[in-house]
N, C-alpha and C positions, 0 to 999 in steps of 0.2 A: 059504370065502372070507373073508378078513379085511377089515374096514373100517378098521382101524388096526393098524399093526405098526411096531416099531422094534427095532433090534438095537444093542447096545453103546452105548446112549444115556448121555450124561453131562450132568447139569443142575447148574448152579451158581447160587447166589443170593448176589450180591455176592462175598465172599471164600470163602464156604462151599459145598462140594460137597454137594448134596442127594442125588443119585443118581450112581452110577458103574457102568458095564457093565450097565445095565438092559435087559432084553429084555421086550417087551410084544407080545402079540397079542390083539386083540379081534375075535371072529368075528361075522359077519353073523347076525342073528336069534338071538343069544344074549344073555342077561341078564348084565351084568358090573357088579360093584361094586368100589370102591376104599375100603378100610376102614383106619383107623389113628387114633392119638391126634392131638390138636391139635398143630400145628407139625411134622408128620411129612412134609410135602411133597405131599400129595394135590392141593391146588389148584395148586401149582407144576407138577406133572406135567401136569395138564389144560391149563394156560395155555401150556405149552411146545408141546403138540401141536395146539392149536386155533388 
């Protein structure tokens, strides 16, 4: 069972497309991390879904 899922998600920040055609599935009772360098869109992704 997924607690969060998205298909073909596109996220823009101002004029800039941060993600295009993003597919995400986070399963219940599974440990999930989002890792990447500063300015890579981790917080933008979480703010979009929350």
